[in-house]
N, C-alpha and C positions, 0 to 999 in steps of 0.2 A: 930457272927459279919459278916460283910461286907467285900467281897474279896480284897476290896480295903483300907479299915482300916488296913486290914493285910499286904498289898506289903508296904505302908507308911505310913499311917493314914490319909489317903484323907479322907474325909467323904463325903457322895454324898450329894450334893448340888447345889451351882451356879457353882464350878469348873468340877462337875461331869456333871452338865448340858451342861458346856461351851464344855467340851470332846465329850460328843453326840454330840452338834452340828457341831463341827471340823469334826466328825467324819462320818455323815450324809452329809455333803459338798464335803469330798474327796469322797465317794460312788457317789454322785451326779457328780462328775468331769469326773470321771472314765466312767461310763454310757453316757457323751456328748462326750468323747474323740473315745468310740469303735462307736458312731452314726456318727461321722465324717468319720473315716476312713474307713467306709463300703459306705457310701453315696460317698465318694471323693475319693475311691480306684481307680486301675488301669483300670478299666472297664469305669470309666465316661471319659477317655483320660486326666484326670490331672495328673500329677506326683505326688505320695503321699509326697515327699519330698521339693513340691514347695510350695509357699502361692498363694493363689487368683490370686493376681497381677501376679507373674512369669508364672502361669499357662495362665492366658490370653492373655499375650503379648509374651509369647516364648522367652524370654530374659535370661534365664538361660541357661548357655553354655550346658550345660550335654540336654537338651531337643533340644536346636537349633541343636547340631550335629546331633542328632539322629536322627530329623525331617528332615534334610539336608539329610543326607545319605537313608532314608527312599526315601524320593523325587527323589534323584539323580537315586536310583537302580529302580522306578518305571518310571523314564523316560525312563533309559537306555533299560530296558527289552520289553518297548512299542514300541520303536524306532526297535528294532531285530525284534519282531514280526510283524510289520505293513510294512516295507519296501517291502520283499520280496512279499508278497501278493500286492503290488500296482505294481509292476514291472515286475512281471511274465505274466498277463494277457495284460500288454502292450507288451510285446516282443513278445508274441504266435501269437497276431493280425497281427503286423508287419511282422512276418513273415508269416504268410498265405498270406496276400495282395500278397507279394512279388511275394510269390510260383504262386499264384493264373495269375497273371499278367505276369509272365514268361510264365506257361503253355498255357495262350489266346494267347499269340502270336507266341508260336510253334505249337499250335493246330488249329489255324484260320490264314491261312498265305493269306496273301494281294498280287494283281498285279504279279500274276503267268505267266510267257511268256505259249502260244500259243503252245501245243504238235507238233514238228516238224513231217512233212509228209516225210519219206523216202521210201516209197515204195506202191504199188499198194494198198497191205492188209497187215492191222497191229491188234495185239493182245497185248494186256498189261494184264498181273496179278498185283496184287495192294494189299495190307494191312495196317491198319491203326491201328496200337495199341498204348495205354496208353494216349487216348485222348478223351474216352466214348462218340465215334461216331457209333453210332449201327444204321444201314440198312439206310444211310445216303451215297449211291454210289457216288454224287458228291463230296460232301467233303472228302469222305474217297480216292477217286480217286487222288485229287490235293495233300493230305496228304503224299501219298505211292509212288506218282510218280513225282509231284513238278511240274507238269504242267497243266494248264487249262484242265479241263471238254472236251474231244474232239467229244461227239456226239452232234448231233444235234437235233435229235427227231423232224424230218420235219414234220409242219402241211399239213398234204394230206388228202384227201379223202378216206375211204376205198371199192373200188370197189367190192370185194370180202369178205367172212367171213375167219378168221383164216386159217391156216393150220397148223393143228397140227398132228406131228407122233407120234404114241405112241406106250410105251414099256418102261421097266427100263434101259437097257444096249443095246437095240438092235429096230430098229422102224418094228413092225410089221403090223400097222395099221395106218389107220387114224381117226381124230374126225368125218372128213366129207371127203369122197372122192371128192363130186361134188364141193367143195370149192378151193381141189387143180385144178383139172380140169379147174375152172373160173380163177384161177389164170396163169396157163399157157396159156390160151386163152388171158387173156388182156397183159401178157408180148408180145406176139407175134404179136399183134393188135396195140401196140404200145399205149394201155390205162394208162394214168397218173394217180399215185394214190400211196397208201401206202399199201404193201402186206406184212402182218406179219407172219412170219413162225416158228415153235417152233417145240422142240423134247424133249423127256424125260418123265417123271413123274413129279407132284406135289408132292414135299416131300422136306426134310431138306437138302436134297443131290446137290439140284439147276435144274433147266433148261435153256435150251438154247434157248432165244428169238432172232428172224434174223427181220432185218424192212427191207424192200425190197422198195425203195424210187424211181419209172419212174417217171421221166417228158417228155416220152413221147417212140419215138422210138429210137432203138440202144445201149442205154445206161443205167445201174443205178447204186444207191447210196445204200449202205449198210450197215448198222449198227450189231452190235451183243453185246448181254448183258444175263452175267450168272447171272439167279436169284435166289439165294440160302438164303432160310430160315435158314438155318441153320451156315450162314457165315454173322453174324453181323458186321464183322470187317475186310471185305476182299471181295474182287471178281475177276470178268475178264469180259472183254469188248475188241472190238474191231470195226473198220471200213475199210471202202475202198476208194480208187478213185471213179472216174468215169468208171464202170466197164462196158467192151461191151459184149451186151448180144448174145448166140449164134442165128446162122443163124435161118429164120423161119422155115427149113426145121427140124430142129430141133424139134421145136414145134408140125408141123406137123407127125412126127413121133410118139409122147408121145401122143397126142390125137387121133390118129387112132385107137387104139383098147387099150383103157386105163383098164388096171387092178390094182391091188393092189401092186404088184410088181414092175410093171413098173412104176409105179405113184411115188413109192418111190425113184425108180432111176432118174426119170426125176428131180423131187424137190431136194432130197439131194445129190444122187449120192454115199451114202452108205447106209448100214443097221447095221452095230454094231458101237457102240462108249463107252466112256469112262461115266458114269452114273458122274453127278455133275462136269464135267471137261467141260472146254470151247472146241471149236474145234482144232484139231490139227493145230499148225504154216503153213503150206500149205496147209489147205482147202481153196478151192473155191467152191462155190454152181454152181450145175451140169448144170444150164442153164444159164451160164455165160462163156467166154473163159478165164476167168484168168487173162485176159489182160486187163490195163486201158487205156482211150482214154486219160483221164489226170490224176494227180495226187488231184486235187482239192476236198478234201472232204466239199462239200457243197450239200446243197439242192437243186434240181432239181428247175430252174426258171420257 
């Protein structure tokens, strides 16, 4: 006996066929539902609880609220992240620009007055930190002292070779004694020109340069400069008025029987000195009287 007949007397046939058809349709429907759920699940961006129409238009309240919340959160996060990045470089650039402008004004003064002439011989020691001014005597002096650079660097011919008293902290000789004799002779005779005198050794400590400018007989104008290779942001210099020369008899005595020791005294008037230091404040060249005919710090005419 068939199992259907035993339950209710139903005999396989048309009814059994129809039931088989119904069961087949139910199975097919389940398969379709499963396929739709997989195809239209959360991964596709469509809410499984909405229809195609509501998913496309976003009119469902739940979906709209979630979308709005996501958009608001995204907008807030984006604004917070972008704003500091845009503002920070602008502020930095503005600050740097203002700083550079201020430093430029402080480190490049304009229209400075002339340094006053107060006495026959004047010396200045100066420095110019914080302005990145290296080995620029003129600018460093003006920054450090506050008046315009006072040296003239007169353009005059050089009748003699330079007179260099050699030695680290004491003058022990000359680069050329002939140059010293040439200068003393020219000063006695009133030969116009520029006579270069220096003492010390070439090194980081510095060497003193003295330019003696003669316009002829009786007076000279003198400028000093400490050339220090180890002092990029500092220095010392000086100048005179119109210094009167020693009388001819002084030069005659120096030139009568010159030797190294007598020439050192006739040209410099000292032996010992502080290496890397300018001349002392009371220094006057031995071949001058130390007195000024005038305080005019000008090149010979």
